[in-house]
C-alpha positions, 0 to 999 in steps of 0.5 A, spaced: 782 612 441 782 619 437 787 625 439 785 630 444 783 635 439 777 630 437 780 629 430 782 622 428 789 623 426 794 618 422 797 617 429 791 614 431 790 609 425 797 607 426 796 605 433 789 602 431 792 598 426 799 596 430 803 599 425 808 605 424 805 612 422 810 611 416 806 605 414 800 608 414 802 614 410 805 609 405 798 605 404 794 611 404 798 615 399 799 608 395 807 610 395 810 605 390 816 601 391 814 599 398 814 592 400 807 592 404 804 586 405 796 585 403 795 583 410 798 590 413 795 594 408 788 591 410 789 592 417 791 600 415 785 600 411 780 597 416 783 602 422 781 607 417 774 605 416 773 603 423 776 610 426 773 614 420 779 617 418 780 623 413 786 625 411 788 633 412 787 636 405 793 641 408 797 636 410 796 632 403 798 639 399 804 639 403 806 632 402 805 632 395 808 639 394 801 641 391 794 642 392 789 637 390 783 642 389 781 643 382 777 649 381 771 649 375 769 656 374 762 656 371 759 662 367 753 665 370 748 661 367 742 657 370 744 651 373 740 645 369 740 638 369 746 638 364 751 642 368 749 638 374 751 632 371 757 634 368 760 637 375 757 630 378 761 626 373 767 630 373 768 630 380 767 622 381 772 621 375 777 626 379 776 623 385 779 616 382 786 620 381 786 623 388 783 630 386 777 634 389 773 638 384 770 645 387 765 649 383 764 657 383 760 661 378 762 667 375 758 672 378 760 670 385 767 672 385 772 674 379 776 668 377 783 672 379 781 673 387 778 665 387 785 662 384 789 666 389 785 664 395 784 657 393 791 656 390 788 649 386 792 644 382 788 646 376 783 651 374 778 649 368 774 654 365 767 654 361 768 660 358 773 665 355 779 667 360 784 673 358 791 671 356 793 675 362 789 671 367 791 664 364 799 667 364 798 669 371 795 662 373 801 658 369 806 662 372 803 660 379 804 653 377 796 652 376 795 648 370 789 651 366 784 647 362 779 651 357 773 649 354 771 652 348 764 653 345 765 656 338 766 653 331 774 654 331 778 648 335 784 650 338 790 645 340 789 644 348 782 646 348 776 642 350 771 644 345 764 643 345 761 645 338 755 649 339 754 651 332 754 644 330 749 642 335 744 648 331 746 645 325 744 638 326 738 640 329 736 643 322 739 637 318 734 633 322 728 637 321 730 638 313 731 631 312 724 629 314 721 634 310 721 641 313 722 647 309 720 652 314 723 652 321 723 655 327 727 656 333 725 656 340 730 661 344 730 661 352 727 667 355 733 667 360 738 673 357 744 669 361 744 664 356 745 669 350 752 667 348 750 659 348 744 661 344 748 666 339 752 660 337 747 655 336 743 659 332 748 661 328 749 654 326 742 653 325 742 659 320 748 657 317 745 650 316 738 653 313 742 657 308 746 651 306 740 648 304 737 654 301 732 655 306 729 661 309 733 663 316 729 660 322 723 664 325 726 666 332 721 666 338 722 666 345 719 660 349 720 661 356 718 656 361 711 658 362 706 654 358 701 660 356 707 663 353 709 657 350 702 656 347 702 663 344 709 661 340 706 655 338 700 658 335 704 664 332 709 659 328 703 654 326 699 660 323 704 663 320 704 664 312 707 659 310 707 655 316 713 653 321 712 646 321 719 644 325 722 647 331 729 647 334 729 648 341 735 651 345 735 645 350 730 640 352 727 644 358 725 649 352 722 643 348 718 640 354 715 647 355 713 648 348 710 641 347 706 643 353 704 649 350 702 645 344 698 641 348 694 646 351 692 649 344 691 642 341 697 642 337 701 635 336 708 633 335 710 631 330 704 632 326 703 640 327 710 642 329 716 637 329 720 639 335 728 637 337 731 639 343 738 639 346 742 635 351 738 628 351 735 630 358 734 624 362 726 626 362 727 626 354 724 619 353 718 621 358 716 627 354 709 627 350 711 625 345 718 622 347 723 628 345 728 627 339 734 631 341 742 632 340 746 628 346 752 632 348 755 625 350 757 628 357 761 621 358 766 623 353 766 630 355 768 628 362 773 623 360 777 628 356 777 633 361 779 629 366 785 626 362 787 633 360 787 635 368 790 629 371 796 630 365 797 637 367 797 636 374 802 630 374 806 633 369 805 628 363 804 630 356 798 633 354 794 632 347 797 637 342 791 636 337 784 639 338 780 636 343 773 636 340 767 632 343 762 629 339 755 630 339 750 625 336 742 625 334 737 621 338 731 620 334 725 619 338 717 621 336 717 628 336 721 629 330 
């Protein structure tokens, strides 16, 4: 039976299982060096399931001497499939270690007010944070994990190299015979920082191969606009024959626009995306793309967060996540 407040408590669980409240605490927190039989442990877990008991986050924080929250502070960019998958996968991985992921976006509130309000165990940022903010969080006992996007990998920073992504796109097109290359930029100005890095990588790769810089056009998620861009590339002199798309969504739009004006991939324009979206194999034609390997990103991010929260040694070397080429029919 639940307590008078209507909320199931550890005391209710103890009564249901016929054990002490201390035993319930030992079982639920997996306290080491306690001689608790498998039968007793099962009784407690069965009682938890039957009553629908959910431990109080506040009580857990007091018991552990820290919060179990991890704040992931996201930049103000469109939340597409990649970010959604990253958050879901990281949340699942952190739950295995008794941590709960919460996300906030940059435009909702400044980082300083958020961490002071939540006092999380750790903060993960996906963009540059001032040294002052980092020092303040660490002084408050908050572990900070930074994710870098630029070409320079710093120790203790999880780096997802955006310039490498742009370079790999050009290399794939050049290796398959394309010498005049276009770049399909998203229409959203909130993506300009990511775009700048990927475009820098593409331009550098072109220069290294003696090619002209990519012909840059905006390709918003609009079929008519995408069709106009495709025609402009195709009719240029000399014609653009291969296009690096900012991401798979941009590539999908471009392929749709090409179909509208009777152009095909890879015959008229080869197209390569970024993200290896789950729909990429179903594009017409199936989309060649760069895979961010989110499983590797999540694994490394989780290890860095858990190690910092639990006081274990952190990796001293730069943590650069690999990206890989996925070849399909479009390029």
